N, CA, C and O atoms as a Tripos MOL2 file, in Angstrom:
@<TRIPOS>MOLECULE
protein
  312   311    78     0     0
PROTEIN
NO_CHARGES

@<TRIPOS>ATOM
      1 N          13.0380    2.2330  -20.3080 N.3       1 MET1
      2 CA         14.1820    2.9020  -20.1160 C.3       1 MET1
      3 C          14.0380    4.5850  -19.2690 C.2       1 MET1
      4 O          13.1660    5.4380  -19.4360 O.2       1 MET1
      5 N          14.5260    4.5960  -18.8980 N.am      2 ASN2
      6 CA         14.3080    6.0330  -17.5450 C.3       2 ASN2
      7 C          16.0730    6.9310  -18.0550 C.2       2 ASN2
      8 O          17.2130    6.4660  -18.0810 O.2       2 ASN2
      9 N          15.5810    8.2230  -18.3600 N.am      3 THR3
     10 CA         16.4530    9.0130  -18.9370 C.3       3 THR3
     11 C          17.0010   10.0900  -17.6500 C.2       3 THR3
     12 O          18.0680   10.7020  -17.6720 O.2       3 THR3
     13 N          16.2120   10.1270  -16.8040 N.am      4 GLY4
     14 CA         16.4670   11.2590  -15.7060 C.3       4 GLY4
     15 C          17.9730   11.5620  -15.2460 C.2       4 GLY4
     16 O          18.7240   10.7590  -14.6920 O.2       4 GLY4
     17 N          18.2480   12.8440  -15.5810 N.am      5 ASN5
     18 CA         19.7830   13.8660  -15.5630 C.3       5 ASN5
     19 C          20.4380   13.4900  -16.5670 C.2       5 ASN5
     20 O          21.5400   14.0250  -16.6920 O.2       5 ASN5
     21 N          20.0930   12.6390  -17.4430 N.am      6 LYS6
     22 CA         20.9910   11.7850  -18.4470 C.3       6 LYS6
     23 C          21.1850   13.2920  -19.5880 C.2       6 LYS6
     24 O          22.2730   13.5090  -20.1210 O.2       6 LYS6
     25 N          20.1120   14.1020  -19.7920 N.am      7 PHE7
     26 CA         19.1310   14.8860  -20.5370 C.3       7 PHE7
     27 C          18.1420   16.1370  -20.4700 C.2       7 PHE7
     28 O          17.0450   16.1490  -19.9110 O.2       7 PHE7
     29 N          18.8250   17.3030  -21.2290 N.am      8 SER8
     30 CA         17.4360   18.5600  -20.7790 C.3       8 SER8
     31 C          17.4980   19.1320  -22.5160 C.2       8 SER8
     32 O          18.5420   19.1960  -23.1650 O.2       8 SER8
     33 N          15.8790   19.5730  -23.1230 N.am      9 VAL9
     34 CA         16.1180   20.1350  -23.8390 C.3       9 VAL9
     35 C          14.9850   20.3940  -23.7160 C.2       9 VAL9
     36 O          13.9330   19.9680  -23.2390 O.2       9 VAL9
     37 N          15.6270   21.6060  -24.5270 N.am     10 GLN10
     38 CA         14.0390   22.6970  -24.8840 C.3      10 GLN10
     39 C          13.5460   23.0590  -25.7970 C.2      10 GLN10
     40 O          12.4050   23.5200  -25.7480 O.2      10 GLN10
     41 N          14.1730   22.9800  -26.8210 N.am     11 TYR11
     42 CA         13.6870   22.9600  -28.1960 C.3      11 TYR11
     43 C          14.2580   21.7780  -29.4260 C.2      11 TYR11
     44 O          15.3330   21.1970  -29.2750 O.2      11 TYR11
     45 N          13.6290   21.6130  -30.2720 N.am     12 GLY12
     46 CA         14.0320   20.3760  -30.5790 C.3      12 GLY12
     47 C          12.7850   19.1700  -31.1310 C.2      12 GLY12
     48 O          11.5560   19.2360  -31.1020 O.2      12 GLY12
     49 N          13.8090   17.9870  -31.6710 N.am     13 ARG13
     50 CA         12.6400   17.3420  -31.8180 C.3      13 ARG13
     51 C          13.8080   15.5090  -31.5080 C.2      13 ARG13
     52 O          14.8990   14.9900  -31.7430 O.2      13 ARG13
     53 N          12.7610   15.3360  -30.9890 N.am     14 ILE14
     54 CA         13.1210   13.9600  -30.1340 C.3      14 ILE14
     55 C          12.4730   12.2510  -30.7450 C.2      14 ILE14
     56 O          11.3130   12.0310  -30.3960 O.2      14 ILE14
     57 N          12.8900   11.5630  -31.2610 N.am     15 GLU15
     58 CA         12.5050   10.6010  -31.6250 C.3      15 GLU15
     59 C          12.6280    9.0290  -31.5300 C.2      15 GLU15
     60 O          13.5790    8.4010  -31.9950 O.2      15 GLU15
     61 N          11.6340    8.5120  -30.9210 N.am     16 ALA16
     62 CA         11.4600    6.7870  -30.8980 C.3      16 ALA16
     63 C          10.6910    5.7580  -31.7610 C.2      16 ALA16
     64 O           9.4900    5.7210  -32.0270 O.2      16 ALA16
     65 N          11.6950    4.9320  -32.1280 N.am     17 ARG17
     66 CA         11.2030    3.1710  -33.0440 C.3      17 ARG17
     67 C          10.5500    2.6190  -31.3890 C.2      17 ARG17
     68 O          11.2900    2.3600  -30.4410 O.2      17 ARG17
     69 N           9.2070    2.5390  -31.3540 N.am     18 ILE18
     70 CA          8.5330    1.4730  -30.1180 C.3      18 ILE18
     71 C           7.6040    0.4460  -31.0780 C.2      18 ILE18
     72 O           7.0570    0.5840  -32.1720 O.2      18 ILE18
     73 N           7.6990   -0.5640  -30.1830 N.am     19 ARG19
     74 CA          7.1910   -1.6370  -30.8880 C.3      19 ARG19
     75 C           6.4650   -2.3190  -29.0160 C.2      19 ARG19
     76 O           6.8820   -3.0210  -28.0950 O.2      19 ARG19
     77 N           5.2110   -1.5390  -29.3600 N.am     20 VAL20
     78 CA          3.6990   -1.9710  -28.2840 C.3      20 VAL20
     79 C           3.5370   -3.7330  -28.0160 C.2      20 VAL20
     80 O           3.2000   -4.5820  -28.8410 O.2      20 VAL20
     81 N           3.8590   -3.8930  -26.7550 N.am     21 PRO21
     82 CA          3.3520   -5.2970  -26.7850 C.3      21 PRO21
     83 C           1.7400   -5.2130  -26.0930 C.2      21 PRO21
     84 O           1.2920   -4.3350  -25.3550 O.2      21 PRO21
     85 N           1.1090   -6.3630  -26.5770 N.am     22 LYS22
     86 CA         -0.3210   -6.3280  -26.6980 C.3      22 LYS22
     87 C          -0.3900   -7.7360  -25.2990 C.2      22 LYS22
     88 O           0.1630   -8.8350  -25.2650 O.2      22 LYS22
     89 N          -1.1550   -7.1700  -24.4800 N.am     23 GLY23
     90 CA         -1.9970   -8.0830  -23.5130 C.3      23 GLY23
     91 C          -2.3970   -7.4570  -23.2170 C.2      23 GLY23
     92 O          -2.2510   -6.3030  -23.6190 O.2      23 GLY23
     93 N          -3.4310   -7.9440  -22.0030 N.am     24 ASN24
     94 CA         -4.2030   -7.4500  -20.8730 C.3      24 ASN24
     95 C          -3.3350   -6.9860  -19.9150 C.2      24 ASN24
     96 O          -2.2890   -7.6260  -19.8030 O.2      24 ASN24
     97 N          -3.5340   -5.8340  -19.0390 N.am     25 GLY25
     98 CA         -3.1520   -5.2580  -17.8300 C.3      25 GLY25
     99 C          -1.1280   -5.0100  -18.9250 C.2      25 GLY25
    100 O           0.0060   -5.3810  -18.6240 O.2      25 GLY25
    101 N          -1.3460   -4.7110  -19.3900 N.am     26 LEU26
    102 CA          0.3150   -4.0660  -20.0790 C.3      26 LEU26
    103 C          -0.1910   -2.3790  -20.8830 C.2      26 LEU26
    104 O          -0.7500   -2.1320  -21.9520 O.2      26 LEU26
    105 N           0.2250   -1.6640  -19.9860 N.am     27 TRP27
    106 CA          0.3970   -0.0220  -20.1290 C.3      27 TRP27
    107 C           1.4400    0.3380  -20.7220 C.2      27 TRP27
    108 O           2.2090    1.0170  -20.0410 O.2      27 TRP27
    109 N           1.8750    0.0150  -22.2540 N.am     28 PRO28
    110 CA          3.0660    0.6250  -22.5270 C.3      28 PRO28
    111 C           2.9800    2.0110  -23.2940 C.2      28 PRO28
    112 O           2.2320    2.2780  -24.2350 O.2      28 PRO28
    113 N           4.0290    2.9330  -22.6040 N.am     29 ALA29
    114 CA          4.0550    4.0140  -23.1510 C.3      29 ALA29
    115 C           5.0070    5.1000  -22.9930 C.2      29 ALA29
    116 O           5.9590    4.7400  -22.3010 O.2      29 ALA29
    117 N           5.0950    6.4590  -23.4450 N.am     30 PHE30
    118 CA          6.3550    7.2480  -24.1300 C.3      30 PHE30
    119 C           5.5670    8.0200  -23.7260 C.2      30 PHE30
    120 O           4.3860    8.1410  -24.0520 O.2      30 PHE30
    121 N           6.4640    8.8850  -22.6160 N.am     31 TRP31
    122 CA          6.8100   10.7500  -22.1670 C.3      31 TRP31
    123 C           7.5180   10.9000  -21.7020 C.2      31 TRP31
    124 O           8.4320   10.1570  -21.3420 O.2      31 TRP31
    125 N           7.2540   12.2790  -21.5060 N.am     32 MET32
    126 CA          8.4110   13.7410  -21.0230 C.3      32 MET32
    127 C           7.8810   13.7300  -19.5290 C.2      32 MET32
    128 O           6.7170   13.4370  -19.2570 O.2      32 MET32
    129 N           9.2500   14.2230  -18.1720 N.am     33 MET33
    130 CA          8.3350   15.0090  -17.6830 C.3      33 MET33
    131 C           9.6110   16.2590  -17.3030 C.2      33 MET33
    132 O          10.8160   16.1990  -17.5460 O.2      33 MET33
    133 N           8.8200   17.3580  -16.6280 N.am     34 GLY34
    134 CA          9.8480   18.5240  -17.0680 C.3      34 GLY34
    135 C          11.4200   18.1540  -15.9100 C.2      34 GLY34
    136 O          11.3300   17.3800  -14.9560 O.2      34 GLY34
    137 N          12.3890   18.6970  -16.1850 N.am     35 ALA35
    138 CA         13.6420   18.0450  -15.9370 C.3      35 ALA35
    139 C          13.8780   19.0610  -14.4390 C.2      35 ALA35
    140 O          15.0720   19.1550  -14.1560 O.2      35 ALA35
    141 N          13.2600   19.5500  -13.8080 N.am     36 ASP36
    142 CA         12.8910   19.6780  -12.1720 C.3      36 ASP36
    143 C          12.0010   17.9650  -11.5020 C.2      36 ASP36
    144 O          11.5070   17.6840  -10.4100 O.2      36 ASP36
    145 N          12.1020   17.4660  -12.3220 N.am     37 PHE37
    146 CA         11.4180   15.8140  -11.4490 C.3      37 PHE37
    147 C          11.7100   15.2710  -10.7130 C.2      37 PHE37
    148 O          10.8680   14.7960   -9.9500 O.2      37 PHE37
    149 N          12.9420   15.0580  -10.5480 N.am     38 LEU38
    150 CA         13.6210   13.7460   -9.9030 C.3      38 LEU38
    151 C          14.2100   15.2930   -9.0270 C.2      38 LEU38
    152 O          14.7200   14.9540   -7.9590 O.2      38 LEU38
    153 N          14.2400   16.3960   -9.1700 N.am     39 SER39
    154 CA         14.9460   17.2550   -8.1040 C.3      39 SER39
    155 C          14.0760   17.3740   -6.7040 C.2      39 SER39
    156 O          14.6880   17.8270   -5.7370 O.2      39 SER39
    157 N          12.4350   16.9300   -6.4950 N.am     40 GLY40
    158 CA         12.1410   17.3010   -5.8230 C.3      40 GLY40
    159 C          10.9270   17.8540   -5.5340 C.2      40 GLY40
    160 O          10.2880   17.8330   -4.4820 O.2      40 GLY40
    161 N          10.5570   18.6100   -7.1420 N.am     41 ARG41
    162 CA          9.5990   19.4510   -7.5880 C.3      41 ARG41
    163 C           8.3400   18.4020   -8.3160 C.2      41 ARG41
    164 O           8.0460   18.1230   -9.4780 O.2      41 ARG41
    165 N           7.8240   18.0260   -7.0230 N.am     42 PRO42
    166 CA          6.2270   17.2920   -7.3250 C.3      42 PRO42
    167 C           5.8400   17.0630   -8.4870 C.2      42 PRO42
    168 O           6.3310   17.7470   -9.3850 O.2      42 PRO42
    169 N           4.5290   15.7060   -8.9220 N.am     43 TRP43
    170 CA          4.3500   16.1090   -9.9300 C.3      43 TRP43
    171 C           3.2520   16.6620   -9.4380 C.2      43 TRP43
    172 O           3.0490   16.5460   -8.2290 O.2      43 TRP43
    173 N           2.1990   17.4620  -10.3650 N.am     44 PRO44
    174 CA          2.0100   18.0280  -11.5610 C.3      44 PRO44
    175 C           2.4520   19.5190  -11.6060 C.2      44 PRO44
    176 O           1.8540   20.4980  -12.0520 O.2      44 PRO44
    177 N           3.8130   19.4000  -10.9470 N.am     45 TYR45
    178 CA          4.1280   21.2870  -11.2770 C.3      45 TYR45
    179 C           5.1280   21.3540  -12.1810 C.2      45 TYR45
    180 O           5.6320   22.3010  -12.7860 O.2      45 TYR45
    181 N           5.3470   20.0960  -12.1710 N.am     46 ASN46
    182 CA          6.8430   20.1260  -14.1890 C.3      46 ASN46
    183 C           6.4850   20.0680  -14.6650 C.2      46 ASN46
    184 O           6.9590   20.5620  -15.6880 O.2      46 ASN46
    185 N           4.9980   19.3650  -14.8120 N.am     47 GLY47
    186 CA          4.3900   18.9240  -16.1520 C.3      47 GLY47
    187 C           4.6630   17.7200  -16.5010 C.2      47 GLY47
    188 O           5.7760   17.3960  -16.0840 O.2      47 GLY47
    189 N           4.0270   16.7320  -17.2080 N.am     48 GLU48
    190 CA          4.4480   16.0050  -18.0920 C.3      48 GLU48
    191 C           3.3230   15.9170  -19.1770 C.2      48 GLU48
    192 O           2.1140   15.9570  -18.9500 O.2      48 GLU48
    193 N           4.1270   15.7480  -20.7850 N.am     49 VAL49
    194 CA          3.6580   14.8250  -21.8460 C.3      49 VAL49
    195 C           3.5860   13.1690  -22.1850 C.2      49 VAL49
    196 O           4.3680   12.2540  -22.4450 O.2      49 VAL49
    197 N           2.6160   13.3140  -22.0690 N.am     50 ASP50
    198 CA          1.9490   11.9320  -22.4070 C.3      50 ASP50
    199 C           2.5180   11.7640  -23.6620 C.2      50 ASP50
    200 O           1.4120   11.7640  -24.2030 O.2      50 ASP50
    201 N           3.3510   11.6060  -24.6860 N.am     51 ILE51
    202 CA          3.1230   11.2830  -25.8670 C.3      51 ILE51
    203 C           2.9970   10.6450  -26.3770 C.2      51 ILE51
    204 O           2.8600   10.8420  -27.5840 O.2      51 ILE51
    205 N           2.9250    8.7580  -25.5540 N.am     52 MET52
    206 CA          1.6310    7.9820  -26.7410 C.3      52 MET52
    207 C           1.8650    7.0030  -25.3210 C.2      52 MET52
    208 O           2.7970    6.5930  -24.6290 O.2      52 MET52
    209 N           0.1800    6.9170  -25.3960 N.am     53 GLU53
    210 CA          0.5210    5.7260  -24.0770 C.3      53 GLU53
    211 C          -1.2070    4.7730  -25.3600 C.2      53 GLU53
    212 O          -1.9830    5.2200  -26.2040 O.2      53 GLU53
    213 N          -0.9750    3.4330  -24.7400 N.am     54 VAL54
    214 CA         -1.2550    2.5480  -25.3110 C.3      54 VAL54
    215 C          -2.2120    1.5020  -24.3310 C.2      54 VAL54
    216 O          -1.7350    1.0920  -23.2730 O.2      54 VAL54
    217 N          -3.5310    1.1220  -24.7420 N.am     55 LEU55
    218 CA         -4.1490    0.0850  -23.3820 C.3      55 LEU55
    219 C          -3.7690   -1.4750  -24.3500 C.2      55 LEU55
    220 O          -4.2070   -1.9310  -25.4060 O.2      55 LEU55
    221 N          -2.3650   -2.1080  -22.9830 N.am     56 GLY56
    222 CA         -1.9430   -3.2710  -23.7900 C.3      56 GLY56
    223 C          -3.2640   -3.8720  -24.9880 C.2      56 GLY56
    224 O          -2.8830   -4.0880  -26.1380 O.2      56 GLY56
    225 N          -4.8100   -4.1190  -24.6350 N.am     57 ARG57
    226 CA         -5.8070   -4.5040  -24.9530 C.3      57 ARG57
    227 C          -6.0840   -4.0110  -25.8560 C.2      57 ARG57
    228 O          -7.2420   -4.3180  -26.1410 O.2      57 ARG57
    229 N          -5.6580   -3.3570  -26.5490 N.am     58 ASN58
    230 CA         -6.0670   -2.7110  -27.4870 C.3      58 ASN58
    231 C          -5.4180   -2.0610  -28.7170 C.2      58 ASN58
    232 O          -6.0980   -1.3040  -29.4090 O.2      58 ASN58
    233 N          -4.2970   -2.2850  -28.9870 N.am     59 THR59
    234 CA         -3.3090   -1.6460  -29.5440 C.3      59 THR59
    235 C          -3.2650   -0.6600  -31.0510 C.2      59 THR59
    236 O          -2.5240    0.2250  -31.4790 O.2      59 THR59
    237 N          -4.0820   -1.1330  -31.3810 N.am     60 LEU60
    238 CA         -4.6580   -0.1350  -32.0350 C.3      60 LEU60
    239 C          -4.9390    1.7420  -32.1140 C.2      60 LEU60
    240 O          -4.9710    2.4250  -33.1370 O.2      60 LEU60
    241 N          -5.1100    2.2040  -30.6830 N.am     61 GLU61
    242 CA         -5.5640    2.9550  -30.2370 C.3      61 GLU61
    243 C          -4.5920    3.6230  -29.5510 C.2      61 GLU61
    244 O          -3.8640    2.7880  -29.0150 O.2      61 GLU61
    245 N          -4.0120    5.4420  -29.1680 N.am     62 ALA62
    246 CA         -2.9090    5.2930  -28.6060 C.3      62 ALA62
    247 C          -3.4940    6.8410  -28.1370 C.2      62 ALA62
    248 O          -4.2960    7.2960  -28.9520 O.2      62 ALA62
    249 N          -3.2240    7.6990  -26.9760 N.am     63 TYR63
    250 CA         -3.5160    8.1540  -26.5880 C.3      63 TYR63
    251 C          -2.1210    9.3210  -26.4110 C.2      63 TYR63
    252 O          -0.9170    9.0680  -26.3720 O.2      63 TYR63
    253 N          -2.7720   10.5290  -26.3360 N.am     64 SER64
    254 CA         -1.5590   11.7880  -26.0710 C.3      64 SER64
    255 C          -2.4780   12.2910  -25.3460 C.2      64 SER64
    256 O          -3.6480   12.2640  -25.7290 O.2      64 SER64
    257 N          -2.0780   12.8950  -24.0510 N.am     65 THR65
    258 CA         -2.5080   14.1480  -23.0180 C.3      65 THR65
    259 C          -0.9650   15.0720  -22.6460 C.2      65 THR65
    260 O           0.2320   14.8980  -22.8730 O.2      65 THR65
    261 N          -1.8570   16.1780  -21.9100 N.am     66 LEU66
    262 CA         -0.7150   17.1480  -21.5140 C.3      66 LEU66
    263 C          -0.9150   16.8610  -20.1370 C.2      66 LEU66
    264 O          -1.8110   16.0170  -20.1050 O.2      66 LEU66
    265 N          -0.4180   17.2180  -18.5990 N.am     67 HIS67
    266 CA         -0.6220   17.7690  -17.5400 C.3      67 HIS67
    267 C           0.4100   18.9020  -16.8710 C.2      67 HIS67
    268 O           1.5880   19.2420  -16.9780 O.2      67 HIS67
    269 N          -0.6750   19.2350  -16.1810 N.am     68 ALA68
    270 CA          0.1930   20.6690  -15.4840 C.3      68 ALA68
    271 C          -0.9820   20.5650  -14.0590 C.2      68 ALA68
    272 O          -1.8490   19.8150  -13.6100 O.2      68 ALA68
    273 N          -0.2130   22.0560  -13.7210 N.am     69 PRO69
    274 CA         -1.1420   21.8700  -11.7500 C.3      69 PRO69
    275 C          -3.1080   21.9500  -12.5680 C.2      69 PRO69
    276 O          -4.0140   21.1800  -12.2490 O.2      69 PRO69
    277 N          -3.1980   22.9160  -13.4360 N.am     70 ALA70
    278 CA         -4.6270   23.0620  -13.6990 C.3      70 ALA70
    279 C          -5.5550   21.8870  -14.1550 C.2      70 ALA70
    280 O          -6.7540   21.6350  -14.0330 O.2      70 ALA70
    281 N          -4.5210   21.3060  -14.7110 N.am     71 TYR71
    282 CA         -5.4470   19.9870  -15.3660 C.3      71 TYR71
    283 C          -4.1710   18.6870  -15.0880 C.2      71 TYR71
    284 O          -3.0600   18.8990  -15.5750 O.2      71 TYR71
    285 N          -4.4420   17.2070  -14.1950 N.am     72 ASN72
    286 CA         -3.9000   16.0060  -13.6510 C.3      72 ASN72
    287 C          -4.3920   15.4960  -13.5840 C.2      72 ASN72
    288 O          -5.5610   15.6620  -13.9320 O.2      72 ASN72
    289 N          -4.0200   14.6110  -13.1670 N.am     73 GLY73
    290 CA         -4.9270   13.1540  -13.4580 C.3      73 GLY73
    291 C          -5.5200   13.2710  -14.4620 C.2      73 GLY73
    292 O          -5.1420   13.6790  -15.5600 O.2      73 GLY73
    293 N          -7.2470   12.6300  -13.8480 N.am     74 GLY74
    294 CA         -7.7750   12.3150  -15.0460 C.3      74 GLY74
    295 C          -8.5010   13.1210  -15.6400 C.2      74 GLY74
    296 O          -9.3630   12.6140  -16.3580 O.2      74 GLY74
    297 N          -8.4270   14.8540  -15.5600 N.am     75 ASN75
    298 CA         -8.6640   15.9260  -15.9880 C.3      75 ASN75
    299 C          -7.2740   16.1980  -17.0010 C.2      75 ASN75
    300 O          -7.1190   17.3660  -17.3570 O.2      75 ASN75
    301 N          -6.3460   15.2660  -17.4390 N.am     76 GLY76
    302 CA         -5.3490   15.6990  -18.0980 C.3      76 GLY76
    303 C          -5.9250   16.3520  -19.7930 C.2      76 GLY76
    304 O          -6.9550   15.8600  -20.2530 O.2      76 GLY76
    305 N          -5.2540   17.3330  -20.5180 N.am     77 TYR77
    306 CA         -5.8980   17.6190  -21.7190 C.3      77 TYR77
    307 C          -5.3300   16.8150  -22.8910 C.2      77 TYR77
    308 O          -4.1020   16.8550  -22.9750 O.2      77 TYR77
    309 N          -5.9070   16.1720  -23.7110 N.am     78 GLY78
    310 CA         -5.6780   14.7630  -24.7250 C.3      78 GLY78
    311 C          -7.0030   14.5720  -25.0670 C.2      78 GLY78
    312 O          -7.3210   13.6410  -25.8070 O.2      78 GLY78
@<TRIPOS>BOND
     1     1     2 1
     2     2     3 1
     3     3     4 2
     4     3     5 am
     5     5     6 1
     6     6     7 1
     7     7     8 2
     8     7     9 am
     9     9    10 1
    10    10    11 1
    11    11    12 2
    12    11    13 am
    13    13    14 1
    14    14    15 1
    15    15    16 2
    16    15    17 am
    17    17    18 1
    18    18    19 1
    19    19    20 2
    20    19    21 am
    21    21    22 1
    22    22    23 1
    23    23    24 2
    24    23    25 am
    25    25    26 1
    26    26    27 1
    27    27    28 2
    28    27    29 am
    29    29    30 1
    30    30    31 1
    31    31    32 2
    32    31    33 am
    33    33    34 1
    34    34    35 1
    35    35    36 2
    36    35    37 am
    37    37    38 1
    38    38    39 1
    39    39    40 2
    40    39    41 am
    41    41    42 1
    42    42    43 1
    43    43    44 2
    44    43    45 am
    45    45    46 1
    46    46    47 1
    47    47    48 2
    48    47    49 am
    49    49    50 1
    50    50    51 1
    51    51    52 2
    52    51    53 am
    53    53    54 1
    54    54    55 1
    55    55    56 2
    56    55    57 am
    57    57    58 1
    58    58    59 1
    59    59    60 2
    60    59    61 am
    61    61    62 1
    62    62    63 1
    63    63    64 2
    64    63    65 am
    65    65    66 1
    66    66    67 1
    67    67    68 2
    68    67    69 am
    69    69    70 1
    70    70    71 1
    71    71    72 2
    72    71    73 am
    73    73    74 1
    74    74    75 1
    75    75    76 2
    76    75    77 am
    77    77    78 1
    78    78    79 1
    79    79    80 2
    80    79    81 am
    81    81    82 1
    82    82    83 1
    83    83    84 2
    84    83    85 am
    85    85    86 1
    86    86    87 1
    87    87    88 2
    88    87    89 am
    89    89    90 1
    90    90    91 1
    91    91    92 2
    92    91    93 am
    93    93    94 1
    94    94    95 1
    95    95    96 2
    96    95    97 am
    97    97    98 1
    98    98    99 1
    99    99   100 2
   100    99   101 am
   101   101   102 1
   102   102   103 1
   103   103   104 2
   104   103   105 am
   105   105   106 1
   106   106   107 1
   107   107   108 2
   108   107   109 am
   109   109   110 1
   110   110   111 1
   111   111   112 2
   112   111   113 am
   113   113   114 1
   114   114   115 1
   115   115   116 2
   116   115   117 am
   117   117   118 1
   118   118   119 1
   119   119   120 2
   120   119   121 am
   121   121   122 1
   122   122   123 1
   123   123   124 2
   124   123   125 am
   125   125   126 1
   126   126   127 1
   127   127   128 2
   128   127   129 am
   129   129   130 1
   130   130   131 1
   131   131   132 2
   132   131   133 am
   133   133   134 1
   134   134   135 1
   135   135   136 2
   136   135   137 am
   137   137   138 1
   138   138   139 1
   139   139   140 2
   140   139   141 am
   141   141   142 1
   142   142   143 1
   143   143   144 2
   144   143   145 am
   145   145   146 1
   146   146   147 1
   147   147   148 2
   148   147   149 am
   149   149   150 1
   150   150   151 1
   151   151   152 2
   152   151   153 am
   153   153   154 1
   154   154   155 1
   155   155   156 2
   156   155   157 am
   157   157   158 1
   158   158   159 1
   159   159   160 2
   160   159   161 am
   161   161   162 1
   162   162   163 1
   163   163   164 2
   164   163   165 am
   165   165   166 1
   166   166   167 1
   167   167   168 2
   168   167   169 am
   169   169   170 1
   170   170   171 1
   171   171   172 2
   172   171   173 am
   173   173   174 1
   174   174   175 1
   175   175   176 2
   176   175   177 am
   177   177   178 1
   178   178   179 1
   179   179   180 2
   180   179   181 am
   181   181   182 1
   182   182   183 1
   183   183   184 2
   184   183   185 am
   185   185   186 1
   186   186   187 1
   187   187   188 2
   188   187   189 am
   189   189   190 1
   190   190   191 1
   191   191   192 2
   192   191   193 am
   193   193   194 1
   194   194   195 1
   195   195   196 2
   196   195   197 am
   197   197   198 1
   198   198   199 1
   199   199   200 2
   200   199   201 am
   201   201   202 1
   202   202   203 1
   203   203   204 2
   204   203   205 am
   205   205   206 1
   206   206   207 1
   207   207   208 2
   208   207   209 am
   209   209   210 1
   210   210   211 1
   211   211   212 2
   212   211   213 am
   213   213   214 1
   214   214   215 1
   215   215   216 2
   216   215   217 am
   217   217   218 1
   218   218   219 1
   219   219   220 2
   220   219   221 am
   221   221   222 1
   222   222   223 1
   223   223   224 2
   224   223   225 am
   225   225   226 1
   226   226   227 1
   227   227   228 2
   228   227   229 am
   229   229   230 1
   230   230   231 1
   231   231   232 2
   232   231   233 am
   233   233   234 1
   234   234   235 1
   235   235   236 2
   236   235   237 am
   237   237   238 1
   238   238   239 1
   239   239   240 2
   240   239   241 am
   241   241   242 1
   242   242   243 1
   243   243   244 2
   244   243   245 am
   245   245   246 1
   246   246   247 1
   247   247   248 2
   248   247   249 am
   249   249   250 1
   250   250   251 1
   251   251   252 2
   252   251   253 am
   253   253   254 1
   254   254   255 1
   255   255   256 2
   256   255   257 am
   257   257   258 1
   258   258   259 1
   259   259   260 2
   260   259   261 am
   261   261   262 1
   262   262   263 1
   263   263   264 2
   264   263   265 am
   265   265   266 1
   266   266   267 1
   267   267   268 2
   268   267   269 am
   269   269   270 1
   270   270   271 1
   271   271   272 2
   272   271   273 am
   273   273   274 1
   274   274   275 1
   275   275   276 2
   276   275   277 am
   277   277   278 1
   278   278   279 1
   279   279   280 2
   280   279   281 am
   281   281   282 1
   282   282   283 1
   283   283   284 2
   284   283   285 am
   285   285   286 1
   286   286   287 1
   287   287   288 2
   288   287   289 am
   289   289   290 1
   290   290   291 1
   291   291   292 2
   292   291   293 am
   293   293   294 1
   294   294   295 1
   295   295   296 2
   296   295   297 am
   297   297   298 1
   298   298   299 1
   299   299   300 2
   300   299   301 am
   301   301   302 1
   302   302   303 1
   303   303   304 2
   304   303   305 am
   305   305   306 1
   306   306   307 1
   307   307   308 2
   308   307   309 am
   309   309   310 1
   310   310   311 1
   311   311   312 2
@<TRIPOS>SUBSTRUCTURE
     1 MET1         2 RESIDUE 1 A MET
     2 ASN2         6 RESIDUE 1 A ASN
     3 THR3        10 RESIDUE 1 A THR
     4 GLY4        14 RESIDUE 1 A GLY
     5 ASN5        18 RESIDUE 1 A ASN
     6 LYS6        22 RESIDUE 1 A LYS
     7 PHE7        26 RESIDUE 1 A PHE
     8 SER8        30 RESIDUE 1 A SER
     9 VAL9        34 RESIDUE 1 A VAL
    10 GLN10       38 RESIDUE 1 A GLN
    11 TYR11       42 RESIDUE 1 A TYR
    12 GLY12       46 RESIDUE 1 A GLY
    13 ARG13       50 RESIDUE 1 A ARG
    14 ILE14       54 RESIDUE 1 A ILE
    15 GLU15       58 RESIDUE 1 A GLU
    16 ALA16       62 RESIDUE 1 A ALA
    17 ARG17       66 RESIDUE 1 A ARG
    18 ILE18       70 RESIDUE 1 A ILE
    19 ARG19       74 RESIDUE 1 A ARG
    20 VAL20       78 RESIDUE 1 A VAL
    21 PRO21       82 RESIDUE 1 A PRO
    22 LYS22       86 RESIDUE 1 A LYS
    23 GLY23       90 RESIDUE 1 A GLY
    24 ASN24       94 RESIDUE 1 A ASN
    25 GLY25       98 RESIDUE 1 A GLY
    26 LEU26      102 RESIDUE 1 A LEU
    27 TRP27      106 RESIDUE 1 A TRP
    28 PRO28      110 RESIDUE 1 A PRO
    29 ALA29      114 RESIDUE 1 A ALA
    30 PHE30      118 RESIDUE 1 A PHE
    31 TRP31      122 RESIDUE 1 A TRP
    32 MET32      126 RESIDUE 1 A MET
    33 MET33      130 RESIDUE 1 A MET
    34 GLY34      134 RESIDUE 1 A GLY
    35 ALA35      138 RESIDUE 1 A ALA
    36 ASP36      142 RESIDUE 1 A ASP
    37 PHE37      146 RESIDUE 1 A PHE
    38 LEU38      150 RESIDUE 1 A LEU
    39 SER39      154 RESIDUE 1 A SER
    40 GLY40      158 RESIDUE 1 A GLY
    41 ARG41      162 RESIDUE 1 A ARG
    42 PRO42      166 RESIDUE 1 A PRO
    43 TRP43      170 RESIDUE 1 A TRP
    44 PRO44      174 RESIDUE 1 A PRO
    45 TYR45      178 RESIDUE 1 A TYR
    46 ASN46      182 RESIDUE 1 A ASN
    47 GLY47      186 RESIDUE 1 A GLY
    48 GLU48      190 RESIDUE 1 A GLU
    49 VAL49      194 RESIDUE 1 A VAL
    50 ASP50      198 RESIDUE 1 A ASP
    51 ILE51      202 RESIDUE 1 A ILE
    52 MET52      206 RESIDUE 1 A MET
    53 GLU53      210 RESIDUE 1 A GLU
    54 VAL54      214 RESIDUE 1 A VAL
    55 LEU55      218 RESIDUE 1 A LEU
    56 GLY56      222 RESIDUE 1 A GLY
    57 ARG57      226 RESIDUE 1 A ARG
    58 ASN58      230 RESIDUE 1 A ASN
    59 THR59      234 RESIDUE 1 A THR
    60 LEU60      238 RESIDUE 1 A LEU
    61 GLU61      242 RESIDUE 1 A GLU
    62 ALA62      246 RESIDUE 1 A ALA
    63 TYR63      250 RESIDUE 1 A TYR
    64 SER64      254 RESIDUE 1 A SER
    65 THR65      258 RESIDUE 1 A THR
    66 LEU66      262 RESIDUE 1 A LEU
    67 HIS67      266 RESIDUE 1 A HIS
    68 ALA68      270 RESIDUE 1 A ALA
    69 PRO69      274 RESIDUE 1 A PRO
    70 ALA70      278 RESIDUE 1 A ALA
    71 TYR71      282 RESIDUE 1 A TYR
    72 ASN72      286 RESIDUE 1 A ASN
    73 GLY73      290 RESIDUE 1 A GLY
    74 GLY74      294 RESIDUE 1 A GLY
    75 ASN75      298 RESIDUE 1 A ASN
    76 GLY76      302 RESIDUE 1 A GLY
    77 TYR77      306 RESIDUE 1 A TYR
    78 GLY78      310 RESIDUE 1 A GLY
């Protein structure tokens, strides 16, 4: 599901009920990008919050990570 250009939130709460599939090669995730992501500002300058990422081979562990210019890619803060 892509909600780009649908809404923008500065404060508040967003909830999701997510069923996570299991299987090698799957990488289900729930994440948010900065509001200016689709308008041409490149990643990671707009920020990214990985709320939940699960590697399909192990659905008992979930990861959360913050990405920004100073900490991006494999150097995310999580």
